[in-house]
C-alpha positions as CSV (number, residue, x, y, z in Angstrom):
1,M,-3.8,111.1,-23.6
2,T,-1.9,107.8,-23.4
3,V,1.4,108.5,-25.7
4,G,2.3,105.1,-27.1
5,F,-0.9,103.7,-26.6
6,R,-3.0,105.2,-29.2
7,I,-5.3,104.4,-32.1
8,Y,-6.0,107.3,-34.8
9,P,-8.8,107.1,-37.4
10,N,-8.2,105.8,-40.7
11,P,-6.5,107.8,-43.3
12,K,-9.3,109.9,-45.4
13,Q,-7.1,110.7,-48.3
14,K,-5.2,108.0,-49.3
15,V,-3.8,106.8,-53.1
16,S,-6.7,105.7,-55.5
17,K,-7.6,102.6,-56.0
18,D,-7.0,103.3,-59.8
19,L,-3.2,104.5,-59.1
20,V,-2.7,101.4,-56.9
21,E,-3.5,99.1,-60.0
22,R,-1.4,101.3,-62.6
23,Y,1.5,100.8,-60.3
24,R,1.4,97.3,-60.2
25,T,2.5,97.3,-63.9
26,L,5.7,98.9,-62.6
27,P,8.6,97.3,-61.4
28,V,9.9,98.4,-57.5
29,A,13.4,99.3,-59.2
30,N,11.8,101.9,-61.8
31,V,9.6,103.5,-58.8
32,S,12.8,103.5,-56.7
33,D,15.0,105.1,-59.5
34,S,12.6,107.7,-60.1
35,M,12.7,109.0,-56.7
36,S,16.6,109.3,-56.9
37,R,17.3,105.9,-55.1
38,M,16.9,107.9,-51.7
39,T,13.9,105.6,-50.5
40,A,14.0,101.9,-49.4
41,A,13.0,100.0,-46.6
42,G,16.3,98.3,-46.5
43,P,17.3,94.7,-47.8
44,R,16.0,92.7,-45.0
45,L,12.5,93.0,-45.8
46,R,11.6,90.1,-48.0
47,P,8.4,88.7,-50.1
48,M,7.4,85.6,-47.9
49,H,4.2,84.6,-50.0
50,G,4.6,82.4,-53.2
51,G,4.7,85.3,-55.3
52,G,2.9,88.4,-56.5
53,V,3.0,92.1,-56.4
54,L,2.0,93.9,-52.9
55,A,0.6,97.2,-53.3
56,G,-1.8,99.6,-51.6
57,P,-2.3,102.4,-49.5
58,A,-0.9,102.0,-45.8
59,I,-2.5,101.4,-42.5
60,T,0.2,102.0,-40.3
61,V,1.2,100.3,-36.7
62,K,4.1,101.2,-34.6
63,A,4.4,98.4,-32.4
64,R,6.7,96.9,-29.4
65,P,9.2,94.3,-30.9
66,G,7.6,91.2,-30.5
67,D,4.0,92.0,-29.6
68,N,0.7,92.2,-31.9
69,L,-1.9,93.3,-29.9
70,M,-1.8,96.6,-32.2
71,L,-1.7,94.3,-35.5
72,H,-4.7,92.4,-34.1
73,K,-6.5,95.4,-34.5
74,A,-5.3,97.2,-37.6
75,L,-6.3,94.2,-39.5
76,D,-10.1,94.5,-38.1
77,I,-10.3,98.3,-39.1
78,A,-8.2,98.2,-42.6
79,E,-10.2,98.6,-45.2
80,P,-10.4,96.3,-48.3
81,G,-7.3,96.9,-50.6
82,D,-5.3,98.3,-47.2
83,V,-1.5,97.2,-46.5
84,V,-0.6,97.0,-43.1
85,V,2.4,98.1,-42.4
86,V,3.9,97.4,-38.7
87,D,7.1,98.8,-37.4
88,A,8.5,96.4,-34.8
89,G,11.8,97.6,-34.7
90,G,13.3,95.0,-36.7
91,D,13.3,92.7,-33.9
92,L,13.0,88.6,-35.0
93,S,12.6,87.0,-31.7
94,N,9.0,86.3,-31.8
95,A,6.8,86.1,-35.1
96,L,4.4,88.9,-35.5
97,I,1.7,87.2,-37.7
98,G,1.1,83.7,-38.6
99,E,-1.2,81.4,-40.6
100,M,-4.6,82.4,-38.8
101,M,-4.3,86.2,-38.6
102,I,-3.1,86.2,-42.3
103,A,-6.3,83.9,-43.2
104,H,-8.1,86.5,-41.1
105,A,-6.7,89.5,-43.4
106,E,-7.3,87.6,-46.5
107,R,-10.7,86.9,-45.9
108,R,-11.4,90.9,-44.9
109,G,-9.7,91.7,-48.6
110,L,-6.8,93.5,-47.5
111,G,-3.9,94.2,-49.8
112,G,-1.2,92.7,-47.8
113,V,0.9,92.7,-44.6
114,V,4.6,94.2,-44.1
115,I,6.4,93.5,-41.2
116,N,9.2,94.7,-39.9
117,G,9.9,91.7,-37.6
118,A,9.5,88.2,-38.3
119,V,6.7,85.7,-39.0
120,R,6.1,82.3,-38.9
121,D,4.0,79.5,-40.4
122,A,6.4,80.3,-43.2
123,A,5.6,77.1,-45.4
124,A,2.0,78.0,-45.3
125,I,2.5,81.5,-46.5
126,R,5.0,80.6,-49.2
127,A,2.1,78.1,-50.5
128,G,-0.6,81.2,-50.9
129,K,-0.7,84.2,-52.7
130,F,-1.5,86.7,-50.4
131,P,1.4,89.6,-49.9
132,I,3.3,89.2,-46.9
133,F,6.7,91.1,-46.6
134,A,8.8,90.5,-43.7
135,A,12.5,90.9,-42.2
136,G,12.8,86.9,-41.2
137,V,11.0,84.1,-39.6
138,T,10.5,82.3,-36.3
139,H,8.5,79.6,-34.7
140,R,8.3,81.5,-31.2
141,G,4.8,83.4,-30.8
142,P,4.2,87.0,-29.8
143,Y,3.0,88.8,-26.8
144,K,-0.5,90.4,-26.7
145,D,-0.1,93.7,-24.1
146,G,1.5,96.2,-26.2
147,P,1.9,99.5,-26.4
148,G,1.6,100.7,-29.6
149,E,0.2,103.1,-31.9
150,I,-2.1,102.9,-35.1
151,N,-2.1,105.2,-38.1
152,V,1.1,107.2,-36.9
153,P,4.1,107.9,-39.1
154,I,6.8,105.3,-39.2
155,A,10.3,104.6,-40.5
156,I,11.8,101.3,-41.6
157,D,15.5,101.8,-42.1
158,G,15.0,105.3,-42.6
159,M,11.9,105.3,-45.4
160,V,9.0,107.3,-43.6
161,I,5.4,105.9,-44.3
162,H,2.6,107.8,-43.7
163,P,-1.2,106.4,-43.8
164,G,-2.5,106.5,-46.8
165,D,0.9,106.7,-48.4
166,L,1.5,104.2,-51.4
167,V,3.5,100.9,-50.5
168,L,4.8,98.7,-53.7
169,G,6.6,95.5,-53.4
170,D,8.2,93.2,-55.7
171,D,10.9,90.4,-55.4
172,D,13.6,93.4,-55.3
173,G,12.0,94.7,-52.1
174,L,9.7,97.3,-50.8
175,V,9.2,101.1,-51.4
176,C,7.0,103.5,-50.1
177,V,5.7,106.8,-52.6
178,P,4.4,109.8,-50.6
179,L,0.6,110.2,-51.4
180,A,1.3,113.8,-52.6
181,D,4.1,112.6,-54.9
182,A,2.2,109.5,-56.1
183,E,0.8,110.7,-59.6
184,A,4.3,112.5,-60.4
185,V,6.5,109.4,-59.6
186,F,4.3,107.0,-61.7
187,A,4.5,109.5,-64.7
188,A,8.6,109.1,-63.9
189,A,8.3,105.6,-63.5
190,K,6.5,104.5,-66.0
191,K,8.5,106.7,-68.9
192,K,11.8,104.9,-67.1
193,H,9.9,101.5,-67.7
194,E,9.3,102.1,-71.3
195,A,12.7,103.0,-72.3
196,E,14.2,99.9,-70.7
197,T,11.5,97.6,-72.1
198,A,12.7,99.2,-75.6
199,Q,16.5,98.9,-74.5
200,L,15.7,95.3,-73.8
201,E,14.3,94.9,-77.1
202,A,17.5,96.5,-78.8
203,I,19.7,94.0,-76.9
204,A,17.8,91.1,-78.2
205,A,17.8,92.4,-81.5
206,G,21.8,93.3,-81.5
207,R,21.5,96.9,-81.9
208,N,22.1,98.0,-78.4
209,D,24.2,101.0,-78.3
210,R,26.7,101.0,-75.9
211,S,29.0,104.1,-76.9
212,W,27.9,105.9,-73.5
213,V,30.5,103.4,-71.4
214,D,33.7,105.1,-73.6
215,E,32.1,108.6,-73.5
216,E,32.0,108.2,-69.4
217,L,35.3,106.5,-69.3
218,K,36.6,109.4,-71.4
219,K,34.9,112.0,-69.1
220,R,37.1,110.7,-65.8
221,G,40.5,110.6,-67.8
222,V,40.6,106.7,-67.8
223,E,44.2,105.4,-69.3
224,Y,44.3,102.5,-71.4
225,M,47.4,100.8,-70.0
226,G,49.7,98.3,-71.7
């Protein structure tokens, strides 16, 4: 057994296609709030593509910074709808993916790619709709030597991702919902989204209740001066 150079099978249990599609209707912010605001992949991971939600079960990659050998293999073994999530330490010295690899991933029907690292061919990525999240852009290409591991637990800015977990991304960023919690979090996030939608309608109609602001200030003993 070579620690640091291992490929595990794709997860037998992963978030269902039906649940993935239901999550697509929810903002990442509502999902995050429903997880007590404790889970986030950090502000550096931004959507690089032309627009649209990233959602799907995770295929994870632990990569050496600047090296995409295991990412290539993950793109080959991931199943349609899967999101390949790469922890490359956030290093931006070398791009791990570009236009050709993305074309391969899209042709295979994958759900998207997340790179805790850099991409290149940024103009081509922006012009497309295939979901790509990354921490930055550089023209310098990758190495292909390894080491790396596929389908192991990874962590990005403290957010732990296991193979099969739900990965969801929009313009506000990226969140991972553990497989075991996915149904419960969806129910809570859906309820919150419906409440916020009703509140927006109340604001538009001029009947939004703002009394809670003064109530909170009173609880905290705020004094009005002058």
